[in-house]
C-alpha positions as CSV (number, residue, x, y, z in Angstrom):
1,M,21.5,-8.6,9.0
2,D,20.6,-12.2,10.0
3,D,19.8,-13.5,13.5
4,R,23.3,-15.0,14.1
5,G,25.0,-11.7,13.3
6,L,22.6,-9.8,15.6
7,I,23.2,-12.3,18.4
8,A,26.9,-12.0,18.1
9,R,26.6,-8.2,18.2
10,V,24.2,-8.3,21.2
11,L,26.6,-10.6,23.1
12,A,29.3,-8.1,22.4
13,G,27.3,-5.4,24.1
14,D,25.8,-3.6,21.1
15,A,22.5,-2.0,22.2
16,T,21.4,-1.2,18.7
17,A,21.7,-4.9,17.8
18,E,19.6,-5.8,20.8
19,R,16.9,-3.4,19.7
20,A,17.1,-4.7,16.1
21,L,16.7,-8.3,17.4
22,Y,13.8,-7.3,19.6
23,D,12.1,-5.5,16.7
24,A,12.6,-8.4,14.3
25,H,10.7,-10.8,16.6
26,V,8.4,-8.9,18.9
27,D,5.3,-9.0,16.6
28,R,5.3,-12.8,16.2
29,V,6.0,-13.3,19.9
30,F,3.2,-10.9,20.9
31,R,0.7,-12.6,18.6
32,L,1.5,-16.0,20.0
33,V,1.3,-14.8,23.6
34,Y,-1.8,-12.7,23.1
35,R,-3.6,-15.6,21.6
36,M,-2.6,-17.8,24.5
37,A,-3.4,-15.3,27.2
38,G,-6.4,-13.6,25.7
39,D,-5.7,-10.4,27.6
40,L,-3.8,-7.4,26.3
41,D,-2.2,-6.4,29.6
42,Q,-1.2,-10.0,30.5
43,A,0.2,-10.4,26.9
44,Q,2.3,-7.3,27.2
45,D,3.7,-8.5,30.5
46,Y,4.4,-11.9,29.2
47,V,6.1,-10.6,26.1
48,Q,8.3,-8.3,28.2
49,E,9.2,-11.3,30.5
50,T,9.9,-13.4,27.4
51,F,12.5,-11.0,26.1
52,I,14.0,-10.4,29.5
53,R,14.6,-14.1,29.8
54,A,15.7,-14.4,26.2
55,F,18.3,-11.7,26.5
56,S,19.6,-13.0,29.8
57,R,20.0,-16.5,28.2
58,L,21.1,-15.5,24.8
59,A,24.6,-16.9,25.3
60,D,22.9,-20.3,25.9
61,F,21.2,-20.3,22.4
62,R,22.9,-23.1,20.5
63,G,21.4,-22.4,17.1
64,E,20.0,-25.9,16.7
65,S,16.7,-24.4,15.8
66,A,15.6,-21.0,14.5
67,L,15.8,-18.1,16.9
68,S,12.1,-17.6,16.4
69,T,11.4,-21.2,17.6
70,W,13.6,-20.7,20.6
71,L,11.8,-17.4,21.5
72,G,8.5,-19.2,20.9
73,S,9.4,-21.9,23.5
74,I,10.4,-19.2,26.0
75,A,7.1,-17.3,25.3
76,I,5.0,-20.5,25.7
77,S,6.7,-21.3,29.0
78,V,6.4,-17.7,30.4
79,T,2.7,-17.6,29.3
80,L,1.7,-21.0,30.6
81,N,3.4,-20.2,34.0
82,G,1.8,-16.8,34.1
83,L,-1.7,-18.2,33.3
84,R,-1.3,-20.8,36.0
85,K,-0.5,-18.1,38.5
86,V,-3.4,-16.0,37.4
87,K,-5.8,-18.9,37.5
88,R,-4.7,-19.8,41.1
89,F,-5.2,-16.2,42.2
90,R,-8.6,-15.8,40.5
91,Q,-9.9,-19.1,41.9
92,R,-9.6,-17.5,45.3
93,E,-11.2,-14.2,44.7
94,V,-14.8,-13.2,44.5
95,A,-16.1,-9.7,44.0
96,L,-18.3,-8.4,46.8
97,E,-21.2,-7.7,44.5
98,D,-21.0,-11.3,43.2
99,A,-20.8,-12.9,46.6
100,A,-24.6,-13.0,47.0
101,E,-25.0,-14.7,43.6
102,L,-22.6,-17.6,44.3
103,G,-25.3,-20.1,45.2
104,R,-27.8,-19.2,42.4
105,V,-27.9,-20.9,39.0
106,T,-28.9,-18.6,36.2
107,R,-29.3,-19.2,32.5
108,E,-27.8,-16.5,30.3
109,A,-28.5,-15.9,26.7
110,E,-26.4,-17.9,24.2
111,P,-23.2,-16.1,23.4
112,D,-22.2,-15.5,19.8
113,L,-19.8,-17.9,18.0
114,K,-16.7,-15.6,18.4
115,T,-17.2,-15.5,22.2
116,R,-17.8,-19.2,22.4
117,L,-14.8,-20.0,20.2
118,H,-12.5,-17.9,22.5
119,G,-14.0,-19.6,25.5
120,A,-13.5,-23.1,24.0
121,I,-9.9,-22.3,23.1
122,D,-9.3,-21.0,26.6
123,A,-10.9,-24.2,28.0
124,L,-8.4,-26.5,26.2
125,P,-5.7,-28.1,28.3
126,P,-2.5,-26.0,28.2
127,G,-0.7,-28.4,25.8
128,Y,-3.6,-28.7,23.4
129,R,-4.1,-24.9,23.5
130,A,-0.4,-24.2,22.9
131,V,-0.2,-26.6,19.9
132,F,-3.6,-25.3,18.4
133,V,-2.6,-21.6,18.7
134,M,0.9,-22.2,17.4
135,H,-0.2,-24.4,14.4
136,D,-3.6,-23.2,13.4
137,M,-3.4,-19.5,14.4
138,E,0.3,-18.7,14.1
139,G,1.4,-21.1,11.3
140,Y,4.2,-22.9,13.1
141,T,5.1,-26.3,11.6
142,H,4.8,-29.4,13.8
143,E,8.6,-29.6,13.8
144,E,8.9,-26.0,15.1
145,I,6.2,-26.7,17.7
146,A,8.0,-29.9,18.8
147,A,11.3,-28.0,19.2
148,S,9.6,-25.2,21.2
149,L,7.6,-27.5,23.5
150,G,10.2,-30.3,23.8
151,V,7.9,-33.0,22.4
152,Q,8.0,-35.2,19.3
153,P,6.3,-33.9,16.1
154,G,3.9,-36.8,16.3
155,T,2.8,-35.7,19.8
156,S,2.2,-32.2,18.4
157,K,0.0,-33.7,15.6
158,A,-1.9,-35.8,18.1
159,Q,-2.5,-32.8,20.4
160,L,-3.7,-30.7,17.5
161,F,-6.1,-33.5,16.4
162,R,-7.5,-33.7,20.0
163,A,-7.7,-29.9,20.3
164,R,-9.7,-29.7,17.1
165,A,-12.0,-32.5,18.2
166,R,-12.7,-30.7,21.5
167,L,-13.4,-27.5,19.7
168,R,-15.8,-29.2,17.3
169,E,-17.6,-30.7,20.3
170,A,-17.7,-27.4,22.2
171,L,-19.1,-25.6,19.1
172,A,-21.3,-28.4,17.7
173,D,-24.5,-26.5,18.4
174,F,-23.5,-23.8,15.9
175,V,-23.5,-26.3,13.1
176,T,-26.7,-26.4,11.1
177,D,-27.7,-29.4,9.0
């Protein structure tokens, strides 16, 4: 059954249709959220929150875009809000065993490319990161990204270009001549 039929059944109170709709979209939403959050527990929380919001607002879905695009926009919003909250919290906390080390500058061994890539992606501004993850990692089109994030396709393309440039700069020392 297609998404429109499932939506109609969900709105009519059919619990099996609700489960079918969830099952049809949870994998893609999870991949998107996990790549944005970078943490399994956070991703699971954000996916759950995404579907709670989606089902509570399902009657508001107008069908102007694909359901997956609409779910993606909710997932991005939930994830970015959640990451901002976690960042504010983590900026205030310091583990007791690390307190003595706060004033020291130490040089650590160079991390491998995979670790540096994840760090570079995490360091991107939220808009750049969202577009990069959605386009290059999840395969969304610029039109789908634009609809999800409420921007123009040209803005999505520009943010992707800038995100890639920042990643190239952050990972330049891994390039050999």
